[in-house]
C-alpha positions in Angstrom: 3.5 14.8 1.6 0.6 16.9 2.7 1.9 19.9 4.6 -1.3 20.1 6.7 -0.8 16.6 8.1 3.0 16.7 8.4 4.8 17.8 11.6 8.4 17.8 12.8 9.5 15.8 15.8 9.6 19.1 17.8 5.9 19.8 17.0 4.7 16.7 18.8 3.0 17.7 22.1 4.2 16.2 25.4 2.2 13.0 26.1 0.8 12.8 22.6 -0.2 9.4 21.1 2.6 8.1 18.9 1.9 5.3 16.5 4.9 3.3 15.1 4.0 1.5 11.9 7.4 -0.1 11.3 7.9 -3.9 11.2 8.5 -6.0 14.3 12.3 -6.2 13.9 12.6 -2.4 13.5 10.4 -1.9 16.6 12.5 -4.3 18.7 15.8 -2.7 17.7 14.6 0.8 18.9 11.4 2.7 19.4 10.0 5.7 21.2 9.1 4.8 24.7 5.4 4.8 25.2 4.6 4.5 21.4 2.0 2.1 20.2 3.3 -0.5 17.8 0.9 -1.2 14.9 2.8 -2.4 11.7 1.4 -0.7 8.6 -0.1 -3.9 7.2 -2.0 -4.5 10.4 -3.4 -1.0 10.7 -7.0 -1.7 9.3 -7.5 -4.7 11.6 -6.1 -3.1 14.8 -8.1 0.1 15.1 -9.1 -1.0 18.6 -5.4 -0.6 19.6 -5.5 3.1 18.6 -6.5 6.1 20.8 -9.5 7.0 18.6 -10.4 10.2 20.4 -6.9 11.7 20.3 -4.6 13.2 17.7 -2.1 10.5 16.6 1.4 11.2 15.5 2.6 8.4 13.1 6.2 7.4 12.7 8.2 4.9 10.6 11.9 4.9 9.7 11.9 7.9 7.3 8.3 9.0 6.7 7.0 7.0 3.7 5.0 4.3 5.4 3.8 6.7 8.1 2.6 9.0 5.3 0.5 6.2 3.8 -0.9 5.4 7.3 -1.8 9.0 8.0 -3.6 9.3 4.6 -5.6 6.1 5.3 -6.4 7.1 8.9 -7.5 10.6 7.9 -9.7 9.3 5.1 -11.4 7.1 7.6 -12.2 9.9 10.1 -9.2 10.0 12.4 -6.9 12.9 13.2 -3.4 11.7 12.3 -0.2 13.5 11.6 2.9 12.2 9.8 6.2 12.8 11.7 8.5 14.2 9.0 11.8 12.2 8.8 10.5 9.4 11.0 12.7 7.7 13.5 15.8 9.0 11.7 14.7 12.5 12.5 13.6 11.6 16.0 16.8 9.9 17.1 19.6 10.4 14.6 18.9 14.1 13.8 17.5 15.3 17.1 19.0 12.9 19.6 15.7 12.1 21.2 15.8 8.9 23.3 14.6 5.5 22.2 14.4 2.1 23.9 14.8 -1.5 22.7 12.9 -4.6 23.3 16.1 -6.7 23.3 17.9 -5.3 26.3 20.7 -4.2 24.0 21.6 -0.7 23.0 18.7 0.7 21.0 19.2 1.8 17.4 17.1 2.8 14.4 16.9 -0.1 12.0 
């Protein structure tokens, strides 16, 4: 991972744009409230869903998919950062809150 484009969950500014590139079932199980859901495979076709003028903090489960998304976004003129450790770091390691789409207890899938 590129150290210049990788941040920890604690480095994300308050109110920052968070892009979750996990699959639908992972998102539904648990995600960061206010995040924008754009699965990795849909990223090139869903640029209109992204906050193009803001820094973006990209998350997946552990950081692999988000790292690929950040590389692609930055190569195409965006300002994106990979969240090191992904949702595992956000929720499991740091205890930051998540919400679910199912009404059940949220969890990192």
